[in-house]
Each structure stands twice: as C-alpha cells, then as structure tokens.
KOLTIZA-10664 format. One record per residue (C-alpha): z, y, x; chain; residue number from 1; residue in one letter. Coordinates in nm, 2 decimals. Each point is the difference from the previous one (the first is absolute). Layout:
REM residues N
@z->Z y->Y x->X c->A k->NUM r->a
...
***
This chain:
REM residues 71
@z->-5.11 y->1.48 x->-4.20 c->A k->1 r->m
@z->-0.35 y->-0.08 x->0.04 c->A k->2 r->g
@z->0.03 y->-0.19 x->0.30 c->A k->3 r->s
@z->-0.24 y->-0.29 x->0.06 c->A k->4 r->k
@z->0.26 y->-0.20 x->0.21 c->A k->5 r->h
@z->0.34 y->-0.10 x->-0.14 c->A k->6 r->s
@z->0.29 y->-0.15 x->0.17 c->A k->7 r->g
@z->0.35 y->0.01 x->0.11 c->A k->8 r->d
@z->-0.09 y->0.27 x->0.29 c->A k->9 r->e
@z->-0.23 y->0.21 x->-0.23 c->A k->10 r->t
@z->0.25 y->-0.01 x->-0.27 c->A k->11 r->d
@z->0.27 y->0.12 x->0.24 c->A k->12 r->a
@z->-0.21 y->0.28 x->0.14 c->A k->13 r->r
@z->-0.05 y->0.11 x->-0.37 c->A k->14 r->y
@z->0.34 y->-0.03 x->-0.12 c->A k->15 r->l
@z->0.12 y->0.20 x->0.32 c->A k->16 r->a
@z->-0.25 y->0.28 x->-0.08 c->A k->17 r->h
@z->0.15 y->0.02 x->-0.34 c->A k->18 r->l
@z->0.35 y->0.01 x->0.13 c->A k->19 r->l
@z->-0.09 y->0.27 x->0.25 c->A k->20 r->r
@z->-0.15 y->0.21 x->-0.29 c->A k->21 r->l
@z->0.33 y->-0.04 x->-0.21 c->A k->22 r->g
@z->-0.21 y->-0.15 x->-0.28 c->A k->23 r->i
@z->0.12 y->-0.36 x->0.02 c->A k->24 r->l
@z->0.15 y->-0.10 x->-0.31 c->A k->25 r->p
@z->0.33 y->-0.17 x->0.01 c->A k->26 r->t
@z->0.13 y->-0.28 x->-0.20 c->A k->27 r->g
@z->0.35 y->-0.06 x->-0.14 c->A k->28 r->t
@z->0.18 y->-0.35 x->-0.10 c->A k->29 r->i
@z->0.15 y->0.04 x->-0.34 c->A k->30 r->l
@z->0.34 y->-0.12 x->-0.07 c->A k->31 r->p
@z->0.03 y->-0.33 x->-0.18 c->A k->32 r->a
@z->0.08 y->0.15 x->-0.35 c->A k->33 r->k
@z->-0.30 y->0.20 x->0.01 c->A k->34 r->h
@z->-0.23 y->-0.28 x->0.13 c->A k->35 r->r
@z->0.06 y->-0.20 x->-0.29 c->A k->36 r->e
@z->-0.09 y->0.26 x->-0.23 c->A k->37 r->v
@z->-0.31 y->0.06 x->0.20 c->A k->38 r->r
@z->-0.09 y->-0.38 x->-0.01 c->A k->39 r->d
@z->0.06 y->0.00 x->-0.39 c->A k->40 r->l
@z->-0.22 y->0.29 x->-0.05 c->A k->41 r->a
@z->-0.28 y->-0.16 x->0.21 c->A k->42 r->r
@z->0.03 y->-0.32 x->-0.19 c->A k->43 r->k
@z->-0.03 y->0.19 x->-0.30 c->A k->44 r->r
@z->-0.30 y->0.17 x->0.09 c->A k->45 r->m
@z->-0.17 y->-0.34 x->0.11 c->A k->46 r->q
@z->0.08 y->-0.13 x->-0.36 c->A k->47 r->l
@z->-0.12 y->0.30 x->-0.17 c->A k->48 r->v
@z->-0.34 y->-0.02 x->0.21 c->A k->49 r->r
@z->-0.02 y->-0.39 x->-0.08 c->A k->50 r->s
@z->0.06 y->0.06 x->-0.36 c->A k->51 r->r
@z->-0.28 y->0.27 x->-0.01 c->A k->52 r->t
@z->-0.23 y->-0.22 x->0.17 c->A k->53 r->s
@z->0.05 y->-0.28 x->-0.24 c->A k->54 r->h
@z->-0.03 y->0.23 x->-0.29 c->A k->55 r->i
@z->-0.33 y->0.13 x->0.12 c->A k->56 r->l
@z->-0.14 y->-0.34 x->0.09 c->A k->57 r->a
@z->0.09 y->-0.11 x->-0.37 c->A k->58 r->v
@z->-0.16 y->0.30 x->-0.14 c->A k->59 r->e
@z->-0.32 y->-0.01 x->0.19 c->A k->60 r->n
@z->-0.02 y->-0.39 x->-0.08 c->A k->61 r->t
@z->0.04 y->0.10 x->-0.38 c->A k->62 r->t
@z->-0.26 y->0.28 x->0.03 c->A k->63 r->a
@z->-0.24 y->-0.23 x->0.15 c->A k->64 r->r
@z->0.04 y->-0.26 x->-0.26 c->A k->65 r->q
@z->-0.03 y->0.26 x->-0.29 c->A k->66 r->v
@z->-0.33 y->0.13 x->0.15 c->A k->67 r->r
@z->-0.12 y->-0.37 x->0.00 c->A k->68 r->l
@z->0.06 y->-0.06 x->-0.37 c->A k->69 r->l
@z->-0.30 y->0.03 x->-0.22 c->A k->70 r->p
@z->0.00 y->0.27 x->-0.27 c->A k->71 r->l
***
C-alpha cells in the first residue's frame, strides 16, 4: 500500500508480506446453489439502485420545472 510502483513483482512481495504476517484474507468458492442466490441478490440490488436513480431523476426534473413556472 502506498507504493509508487505497481507490477507483478511488487504485488507478489506485498502478498508474501501479508502471508508471512498471517493477515492475508482467504477466499472461498461457494457451492452452485449458494451462487444462484448470491447472483439473484446482486441483480436485485442493481435493479433497486437503477429504480432509485430513475425516481430521483424524475423528481429533480419535476422540481426544476415547478421552479420555472410563473406564480
């Protein structure tokens, strides 16, 4: 972290250092049935974000139009 130079050798040294310290996080591969649920949850989160973005865009557009109307 904070290294000005990045590359395979630098990354390998950094990962080796973390491994020696015993703080390198390990990854797991989920079984197929759990992957399906995770993928559905990710897709739902993406759709919720998209929906929220569209709602906010409509609300902002409406607010701008209301401000422009003469009283």
